[in-house]
C-alpha positions in Angstrom: -13.3 -14.5 2.6 -10.2 -16.3 1.2 -10.8 -19.5 3.2 -14.4 -19.6 2.1 -13.3 -19.1 -1.5 -10.7 -21.9 -1.4 -13.1 -24.3 0.3 -15.7 -23.4 -2.3 -13.3 -24.2 -5.1 -12.0 -27.4 -3.6 -15.4 -28.9 -2.5 -17.2 -27.8 -5.6 -18.2 -30.7 -7.9 -15.4 -31.6 -10.3 -17.5 -33.2 -13.0 -18.1 -30.8 -15.9 -21.1 -31.1 -18.2 -20.2 -33.4 -21.1 -18.1 -31.6 -23.6 -20.0 -31.1 -26.8 -18.7 -30.5 -30.3 -18.6 -26.8 -31.2 -17.1 -24.4 -33.7 -15.0 -21.4 -32.7 -14.7 -18.3 -34.9 -11.4 -18.4 -36.8 -10.6 -22.0 -35.9 -10.7 -24.4 -38.8 -11.2 -27.7 -36.9 -13.8 -28.7 -34.4 -13.5 -27.8 -30.7 -15.2 -29.2 -27.6 -17.2 -26.8 -25.4 -18.5 -27.2 -21.8 -19.2 -25.3 -18.7 -19.0 -25.6 -14.9 -21.7 -24.4 -12.6 -20.4 -21.9 -10.0 -22.0 -19.9 -7.2 -22.1 -16.2 -8.0 -21.2 -15.5 -4.3 -18.6 -17.9 -3.1 -19.9 -17.5 0.5 -23.4 -18.6 -0.6 -22.9 -21.9 -2.4 -26.6 -22.6 -2.4 -27.5 -19.2 -3.9 -27.5 -17.8 -7.4 -25.5 -20.0 -9.9 -23.7 -19.0 -13.0 -22.3 -21.1 -15.8 -18.6 -20.5 -16.6 -18.0 -21.6 -20.2 -14.9 -22.9 -21.7 -13.7 -24.4 -25.0 -11.0 -27.0 -25.6 -9.0 -27.5 -28.8 -8.0 -31.2 -28.4 -4.4 -32.1 -29.0 -3.9 -33.5 -32.5 -1.6 -36.3 -31.5 -2.9 -39.5 -30.0 -0.2 -39.6 -27.3 -1.0 -36.2 -25.9 0.6 -34.8 -22.8 -1.5 -34.4 -19.6 -0.9 -30.6 -19.0 -3.2 -28.5 -21.1 -2.4 -24.8 -22.0 -4.9 -22.3 -20.5 -5.0 -18.9 -22.2 -6.1 -16.1 -20.0 -7.5 -13.0 -21.7 -6.7 -9.3 -21.1 -8.7 -6.2 -20.7 -9.9 -6.7 -18.1 -13.0 -7.6 -20.0 -12.0 -9.7 -22.9 -13.4 -13.2 -23.7 -10.8 -15.9 -24.1 -13.1 -17.9 -26.4 -13.5 -14.9 -28.7 -9.7 -14.8 -29.0 -9.4 -18.5 -29.7 -9.0 -18.0 -33.5 -5.8 -15.8 -33.5 -4.3 -17.6 -30.5 -4.8 -21.1 -32.0 -3.2 -19.8 -35.2 -0.2 -18.4 -33.3 0.3 -21.4 -31.1 -0.8 -24.2 -33.4 2.4 -26.2 -32.7 1.6 -26.4 -29.0 -1.7 -28.0 -30.0 0.1 -31.0 -31.4 0.4 -32.7 -28.0 -1.4 -30.5 -25.6 -5.0 -29.4 -25.4 -5.5 -25.6 -25.7 -8.2 -24.3 -23.3 -10.0 -21.0 -23.4 -12.1 -20.0 -20.4 -14.5 -17.1 -20.6 -13.9 -15.4 -17.3 -17.1 -14.6 -15.4 -18.6 -11.4 -16.8 -17.3 -12.0 -20.3 -18.2 -13.9 -23.4 -20.6 -16.8 -22.6 -20.1 -16.6 -18.8 -22.7 -14.4 -17.2 -21.8 -11.6 -19.6 -21.7 -8.0 -18.3 -22.0 -6.2 -21.6 -22.9 -2.6 -22.3 -23.7 -1.4 -25.8 -20.1 -2.2 -26.8 -20.6 -3.2 -30.4 -22.1 0.2 -31.3 -19.3 2.2 -29.7 -17.2 2.6 -32.9 -20.3 4.0 -34.8 -21.4 6.6 -32.3 -20.9 10.2 -33.1 -17.5 11.4 -32.2 -18.9 14.2 -30.0 -20.6 11.5 -27.8 -17.6 9.2 -27.8 -15.3 11.9 -26.6 -17.6 13.7 -24.2 -17.0 12.6 -20.6 -20.4 13.6 -19.3 -22.1 11.5 -22.1 -19.7 8.6 -21.4 -20.5 8.6 -17.7 -24.3 8.8 -18.3 -24.1 5.9 -20.7 -22.0 3.9 -18.2 -24.5 4.7 -15.3 -27.4 3.5 -17.5 -25.5 0.3 -18.4 -24.7 -0.3 -14.7 -28.3 0.0 -13.7 -29.3 -2.5 -16.5 -26.6 -5.0 -15.5 -27.6 -4.9 -11.9 -31.1 -6.1 -12.9 -29.7 -9.3 -14.4 -30.0 -12.5 -12.5 -26.2 -12.5 -12.2 -26.0 -8.8 -11.8 -24.5 -8.5 -8.3 -21.3 -6.7 -9.5 -19.4 -7.4 -6.3 -18.6 -10.9 -7.4 -16.5 -10.4 -10.5 -13.1 -10.0 -9.0 -9.9 -11.6 -10.2 -9.6 -13.7 -7.1 -13.1 -15.2 -7.6 -12.5 -15.7 -11.3 -9.3 -17.7 -10.7 -11.2 -20.1 -8.4 -13.6 -20.6 -11.4 -10.6 -21.3 -13.6 -9.3 -23.9 -11.2 -12.8 -25.6 -11.3 -12.4 -25.9 -15.0 -9.0 -27.5 -14.5 -10.4 -30.0 -12.1 -13.4 -30.7 -14.4 -11.0 -31.5 -17.2 -9.0 -33.9 -14.9 -5.7 -32.1 -15.3 -3.4 -32.2 -12.3 -1.2 -29.3 -13.6 -1.7 -26.7 -16.3 0.4 -24.3 -18.3 -0.9 -20.7 -18.1 -0.4 -18.0 -20.8 -1.7 -14.6 -19.8 -1.6 -11.3 -21.7 -1.9 -7.8 -20.2 -4.6 -8.0 -17.5 -4.4 -11.7 -18.0 -1.0 -11.6 -16.3 -2.5 -10.3 -13.2 -5.0 -13.2 -13.3 -2.2 -15.7 -13.8 -0.2 -14.4 -10.9 -3.3 -14.6 -8.7 -3.8 -18.2 -9.8 -0.2 -19.0 -8.9 -0.9 -17.5 -5.4 -4.1 -19.5 -4.8 -3.2 -22.8 -6.5 0.6 -23.1 -6.7 0.6 -26.9 -7.0 -1.5 -26.8 -10.1 1.0 -24.7 -12.1 3.5 -26.4 -14.4 4.6 -23.4 -16.4 3.5 -19.7 -16.8 4.0 -17.0 -19.5 3.2 -13.4 -18.6 3.1 -11.1 -21.6 2.8 -7.4 -20.9 2.8 -7.6 -17.1 0.0 -5.7 -15.3 0.4 -6.8 -11.7 -2.1 -6.2 -8.9 -0.1 -3.5 -7.3 0.0 -1.4 -10.5 -3.1 0.8 -9.8 -4.0 1.1 -13.5 -5.5 4.6 -13.8 -2.5 6.2 -12.1 0.3 4.2 -13.7 -1.2 4.8 -17.1 -0.4 8.5 -16.8 3.2 7.8 -15.8 3.7 5.2 -18.5 1.9 6.9 -21.3 4.0 10.0 -20.7 7.2 8.0 -20.7 6.2 6.3 -24.0 5.3 9.6 -25.7 8.5 11.3 -24.5 10.5 8.3 -25.8 8.8 8.7 -29.2 9.8 12.3 -29.4 13.4 11.5 -28.3 13.6 8.8 -31.0 12.3 11.2 -33.7 14.9 13.8 -32.6 17.6 11.1 -32.8 16.5 9.6 -36.2 17.9 11.6 -39.1 14.9 11.0 -41.4 12.3 11.8 -38.7 14.2 14.8 -37.5 14.4 16.2 -41.0 10.7 15.9 -41.6 9.6 17.0 -38.1 12.2 19.3 -36.6 9.7 21.0 -34.3 7.7 18.0 -33.2 7.8 18.7 -29.4 6.9 22.3 -30.0 4.0 21.4 -32.3 2.7 19.0 -29.7 2.9 21.6 -27.0 1.1 24.1 -29.2 -1.7 21.7 -29.8 -2.2 21.2 -26.1 -2.0 24.9 -25.4 -4.7 25.6 -28.0 -7.4 23.5 -26.2 -10.3 23.3 -26.0 -11.2 24.1 -29.6 -14.0 23.3 -32.1 -12.9 21.0 -34.8 -14.5 19.2 -37.8 -13.3 15.7 -38.7 -14.7 12.9 -40.8 -15.9 9.9 -38.8 -13.3 7.1 -39.2 -15.9 4.5 -39.8 -18.9 6.2 -41.4 -17.1 9.1 -43.2 -19.7 11.6 -42.0 -18.4 15.0 -41.0 -18.3 15.4 -37.3 -18.3 18.7 -35.2 -16.9 18.3 -31.8 -15.2 20.2 -29.0 -11.7 18.8 -28.6 -10.6 18.8 -25.0 -7.2 18.1 -23.5 -8.2 14.6 -22.2 -9.6 13.8 -25.7 -6.4 14.8 -27.4 -4.3 12.7 -25.0 -6.5 9.7 -25.5 -6.1 10.1 -29.3 -2.3 10.0 -28.9 -2.3 7.2 -26.3 -3.9 4.5 -28.4 -1.3 4.4 -31.3 1.5 4.2 -28.7 0.4 0.6 -28.1 1.8 -0.6 -31.4 5.1 0.8 -32.8 3.9 0.5 -36.4 1.0 2.9 -35.5 3.2 5.1 -33.3 5.5 5.6 -36.3 2.7 7.7 -37.9 2.2 9.9 -34.9 4.7 12.6 -35.9 3.0 13.1 -39.2 -0.5 13.0 -37.6 0.6 15.7 -35.1 2.0 17.8 -37.9 -1.3 17.4 -39.8 -3.3 18.4 -36.7 -1.3 21.6 -36.4 -2.5 22.4 -39.9 -6.1 21.7 -38.9 -6.3 18.2 -40.4 -7.5 16.0 -37.6 -8.6 12.9 -39.5 -5.1 11.2 -39.4 -5.0 11.4 -35.6 -8.5 10.2 -35.1 -8.0 7.4 -37.6 -4.9 6.2 -35.9 -6.6 6.2 -32.5 -9.4 4.0 -34.1 -7.0 1.6 -35.7 -6.1 -0.4 -32.6 -8.3 -3.4 -32.7 -9.0 -5.9 -29.9 -8.1 -9.0 -32.0 -11.7 -9.7 -32.6 -12.8 -9.7 -29.0 -15.4 -7.4 -27.4 -14.5 -5.5 -24.2 -17.2 -6.5 -21.7 -17.5 -3.1 -20.1 -19.4 -4.2 -17.0 -16.7 -6.8 -16.1 -14.0 -4.2 -16.8 -15.3 -1.7 -14.3 -16.1 -4.4 -11.7 -12.5 -5.4 -11.7 -10.8 -2.0 -12.0 -13.1 -0.2 -9.5 -12.5 -2.8 -6.8 -8.9 -3.6 -7.4 -7.3 -0.4 -8.7 -9.5 2.7 -8.1 -9.9 1.8 -4.5 -6.2 2.3 -4.1 -5.6 5.5 -6.0 -4.6 7.4 -2.9 -1.8 5.0 -2.3 -0.7 5.2 -6.0 0.5 8.8 -5.5 3.5 7.4 -3.6 4.4 5.1 -6.5 3.6 6.9 -9.7 4.1 10.6 -10.3 1.6 11.8 -12.9 2.9 12.5 -16.4 3.7 16.1 -17.0 1.2 16.3 -19.8 -1.1 13.4 -19.1 -1.6 14.5 -15.5 -4.4 12.9 -13.4 -7.3 13.3 -15.9 -7.4 9.6 -16.5 -7.5 8.7 -12.8 -10.2 11.4 -12.2 -12.4 9.9 -14.9 -12.2 6.4 -13.4 -12.9 7.8 -10.0 -16.1 9.4 -11.3 -17.0 6.2 -13.2 -16.4 4.1 -10.1 -18.1 6.3 -7.6 -21.3 4.3 -7.5 -20.0 1.0 -8.8 -20.4 -2.0 -6.4 -17.0 -3.2 -5.3 -15.7 -6.7 -4.4 -13.9 -7.3 -1.2 -10.2 -7.7 -2.2 -7.9 -9.6 0.1 -4.7 -7.8 1.1 -2.6 -10.7 0.0 -3.8 -10.2 -3.6 -1.4 -7.2 -4.0 1.7 -9.2 -3.1 3.2 -11.5 -5.8 3.9 -15.0 -4.6 7.2 -16.9 -5.1 6.8 -18.6 -8.5 5.9 -22.3 -8.0 7.2 -23.1 -11.5 9.3 -21.7 -14.3 7.8 -18.3 -15.4 8.6 -16.1 -18.3 7.8 -12.4 -18.1 7.8 -10.6 -21.5 8.0 -6.9 -22.0 8.1 -4.5 -24.9 10.4 -1.6 -24.2 8.1 0.8 -26.0 4.9 -0.4 -24.3 2.9 2.6 -23.0 0.8 0.7 -20.5 2.8 -2.3 -19.2 6.4 -1.3 -19.7 9.3 -3.3 -18.3 9.4 -1.5 -15.0 6.4 -3.5 -13.8 7.6 -6.8 -14.9 11.1 -6.2 -13.4 9.5 -5.5 -10.0 7.3 -8.6 -10.2 10.2 -10.8 -11.5 12.2 -10.0 -8.4 9.2 -10.9 -6.2 8.6 -14.2 -8.0 12.1 -15.3 -7.3 14.6 -17.7 -9.0 12.1 -19.5 -11.2 11.2 -16.2 -13.0 13.0 -14.7 -16.0 12.3 -11.3 -17.4 12.7 -10.8 -21.2 12.6 -7.3 -22.7 12.2 -6.7 -26.5 13.8 -3.3 -27.2 11.5 -1.8 -29.8 8.2 -3.7 -29.2 5.0 -2.3 -27.9 2.1 -3.8 -25.8 2.3 -7.6 -26.1 5.3 -9.4 -27.7 4.6 -13.1 -27.7 2.8 -12.8 -31.1 6.1 -12.0 -32.8 6.9 -15.1 -34.9 10.2 -15.9 -33.2 8.9 -15.4 -29.7 5.9 -17.5 -30.2 8.3 -20.3 -31.1 10.4 -19.6 -28.0 7.2 -19.7 -25.9 6.4 -23.1 -27.3 9.9 -24.4 -26.5 9.7 -22.9 -23.0 6.4 -24.8 -22.3 7.7 -28.0 -24.0 10.9 -28.0 -22.0 11.3 -31.1 -19.8 11.8 -29.3 -16.5 12.0 -25.9 -14.9 15.8 -25.6 -15.3 15.6 -26.4 -19.0 12.7 -24.1 -19.5 14.5 -21.1 -18.0 17.5 -21.7 -20.3 15.4 -21.6 -23.5 16.9 -18.9 -25.8 14.6 -15.8 -26.0 16.8 -13.1 -27.6 15.5 -13.7 -31.1 13.7 -10.3 -31.3 16.5 -8.3 -29.7 17.5 -6.8 -33.1 14.0 -6.0 -34.1 14.2 -2.4 -35.5 11.8 0.4 -34.7 9.5 1.1 -37.7 10.7 4.2 -39.6 8.7 7.4 -39.4 5.6 7.3 -41.6 5.7 9.4 -44.8 2.5 10.0 -46.7 2.3 8.4 -50.1 1.6 11.7 -51.8 4.8 13.1 -50.3 6.8 10.2 -51.5 5.4 10.6 -55.0 6.1 14.3 -55.1 9.6 13.8 -53.9 10.5 10.9 -56.2 13.0 11.8 -58.9 11.5 12.5 -62.3 
């Protein structure tokens, strides 16, 4: 399979369709858009074809450098083109002398999209959104619909196949080497690209490392639990938080012990009263989402205290506040990747990740049920072993990250070897390169003349970043203010 894949990538035509002027959401200046034609099944080059779309923000300077920067989206299931606006704003200085390239990975965006009714998810009744049977039925209906599409053979949307597509875009643009920036799942994709095409890598940035050996549904339980426990420990050690929430752990345990229960809560988007049965997995999912961002996690103690008093709106609202940066999650692509690359290895995960004491294995069980009938790609064994880094590589971690904490990056940095450097930001959550000082450090890392200079670029600018203080409701602040 791998030899066929590489031959398919190397012998595929390298001339892309002519780039056409285009506009990207959130980008003020004109871009250039194009596509490369790829076989859906790498072993059948004469079979069904798909178009893999990409967008280029041309370098502003006339004397531009030959190595473009490729941004690889997360999820799995996000479109890089849909994220071009915020990424271009964050890394505009890189665009002075380098093209910025956004490739919609197959199954996302404009590239043979595998989309369920994702846009309507936030407006669905909460009872449907939180009911596992309803979720699984909707997913099964979506899978059946996707499989009827001309590009609907879901076995061919793996990370390995997608990185061969990305290399075809590189070749079509005439770039000998590229700089790669991946976030979350995008880090897994970048590591796989380095394994398959080491000579094409000039520099790599991995933000929130989610390596192939991680087994996502299992590690989420371990890492979510660690992040929640750390939040409780922080509150107990912070004078202001401890004074407001002296019984936080006990309140949380009481909430879990009282489930399932019937609750009424206003819908966070429509405002309509919602009646639903709150189960243990649902409560854990409500807490899990705010942990991604410390500014949201700072409101969890108050939201838990409110829930104990029967006020569930703050917790539901927090869980709905974590946006995707303007990008849809293409659910079909998400499950095509996770079912093949992660769920298939859940039995092995038990040796690596003990389930969290409270999160347990509910998340893994849900994915097992969702993936039971999902067609799966053939994944090469070598996919799960990180290569020796062919070029200078930064791995960035937030110490408070509930999904890709530093332990994963530390393991992969050791495997990548001497050209890898792991940087941990003490009080940051999931994804750190958007922090103003770190985005500048990333720019200087990519712009460094050689690997040695790149690995010496200072990156401790966010080390003193404080943890946000515990949230206090405005009404409380007003009532406590001196008169």
